[in-house]
N, C-alpha and C positions, 0 to 999 in steps of 0.2 A: 412551436414551442422552441425553449431558448437552450442548446444543448452545450455543452464544455467538454473536450476531450482533451485527455490528458496524456502527453507520450511520456514513457519512458527512460528517455535520452537523457545528453544533454550532462554530463559528466552526474553520472548517480544519480538523476534527480531533482541535482540543485538549481539547474536552470529553469525546467519548467516551476519550480516550485517559484522562483523568484518571477516568473509572467503572471503565476496566481497573485503573487502581494501584490503586483501592482494593478491589476482587476480590481483586486479588493480596496486598494487603498482610493483608485480614481473613483472608484462608483460610492464607497464610502459605506456599504455593506457586505457581511460575506458572500460567497458564493453560492453558498446554499441558498440564500434567498434573491438571487440574480438569474439561476440558470434552475430550469425543470429538471435534469439530466445531469450528472455530471460522472463521464466517465474514463477510466485508466486503467495503464497495464505497468505492470513492474514498479518502479519507483511512483511512475501517475496513478497507479491503484491505489497506492500508499496514502498518495497527498487526496484523490477524489474519499476514499473513505475518511479519513482523520478528517476532511471538511466537512463531513455531513454526520460526524459523530455527536451524537448529543451531548451536554455535559449535564449537569443535575440540574440547573434552570432551563431546561428547555433549548436551550443557544447553544451553539457550535462549540463544542468542546476547545477547539482550536481554530484560533485566525490563522490566515496563512504566513502571518510573519514569524508567531509564537511559534508554528510548527517549521518554518526556515531557518529558525535560532535553532530550535531543541534537534534536527538532523544534522546540520553543522556542528553540534557539541557530538553525537552521538556516534559518527562519521568513524570513528576508530574503532567504537566498538562494534557496528554493525558489520565492516570488513576485517574484523581481528581474525590472525589467524596463527594456529600453533605450529609450533616447529614440526613438530611430527607431519601438521597437513600438507607444509612444503615439502619435506623432505618425499611421502606419497606423492604430491604432484608431481616430482622431478621423476622419477622414478617409475612415471605412469600407470600407478596403482589407483591414482584417484583423479578424478576428473574436474573437481570440482577447486577453486583455489580457495575459500573461506569454510569454516564451521557453521552451521546452522545457530549454533548457540547464541551468537552475540545478535544476528537480528532477530530471533524470538522472544529474546529479552527486552529488546528496543520496543519489539510490536506490542510485547504485552504490557509496556509502560503507555505507550500511545492508546491501547484500544481497551485494555482491561478486558473484563467479559461484556463489552455492548457486540449486540448483534446485529447483523447486517439488516434485519428488518424493522431496527428503529433510528435509520437513515431519516437525516431530516429534509433531504429532498428523494428523486429516485435517483439511484447510484446504479452502474454498472462495471463492473471489474471485471476482466479478461484473464483466462489461464490457459497453460495449454497441457493435456496431458501425453507425457513423451511417450508411454508405451502404446496405447491407443492411435497415438496420432491425430487427436482430436480436439479441438477447443471446447473449454469449459466457461461457460457467462455464469457469475453472482450476480443478479438483480433481485434490488429490493422490492418490487412488485412480485416475485416470484417465490419470495423468501415471506412475503407474508399471507400467500395464498396458500403456499406447503412447507410447515413446519421443518417437514425435512432437510429443506432449503433453507434452512435460518442458519446459516453457519456464524460463529466467533466472528466477526471482522479481524482479527487478528490472525485466523487460522486464511482467512481469505485472501488477505495481506501476503503472507507466505505463501499462498499457493501463486499467488500474480509474479510473484518475485524470484521462482524458485529456477531461475536459470542456470541449465547445467553445468556452464565452466565456471559459475560464480559460486551457486550454492548447492549441497545435496538436495535430492528431490524432496517435496514436502509428502508429509503423511498423510 
């Protein structure tokens, strides 16, 4: 079994994204055709989901290079901040530096209404439930077996990137 694990670190996902671009370039095909399982957390979870999301032709909706360009262009919209959010954070009224609105709009553009069960290969994305202190795993095979676990990819991406110091918790 060939597994690709994509970390969330590295200039907010840009470095892991560039590594995946190089893998696709050297192999000459999408990572969803190279690996049996693609796993990720935070920005790495976004990459894992996006590169396994099908397009209307049944092929990956995103090439790694196109996704990297999109994220570079969307960076300012993801990490936008309102003046009130900054003031609240400075006063200690808010722990998050950024509003979730920007990232949620970008995730909707990337994933639309694609569900995790539609992923082109097995995908695993991690999240952490702050209140319970427990990890949560979103897995394509579980989504296919249990419709209650078949979440929209954009919601899974939002959950994996809900780091309390960056964004408000995902619903």
